[in-house]
C-alpha positions, 0 to 999 in steps of 0.5 A: 651600858656597863654598870660599875660595881663598887665593893665595900668591905671585903675579906677574901681567903684564897688557899690551896686553889692550885688552878685558880688564875683569876678572881674577876676579869676587871678591876674593882674599886675598893673604897673601904677596907680590903683584906686579901690572903693568898696561900698556895695559889700558884696560878693566880698572877693578877688581882682585880683591884683598883686601889686608886683613891682608897685609903691605903692604910685600910687595905691589906694583901698578904701572900708569900714572897714568891707569889708577890714577885710573880704578881710583878705590879699586876695590881692596877 
């Protein structure tokens, strides 16, 4: 039986990781504040986030506009 991981507060800075294409293989629930900053990670096209049920006002994901376009709704 698979254990469900619940992540509390998270601050993640991803910068100049040109070959990074994944952070984690499954969507993780974020019940508390989540801050993710992504810069110069061109291969990262999917984030392992499940923000359903989370207080959307406490979550922040930042990156350049072209990076957001390539995500194209790939956040669960």
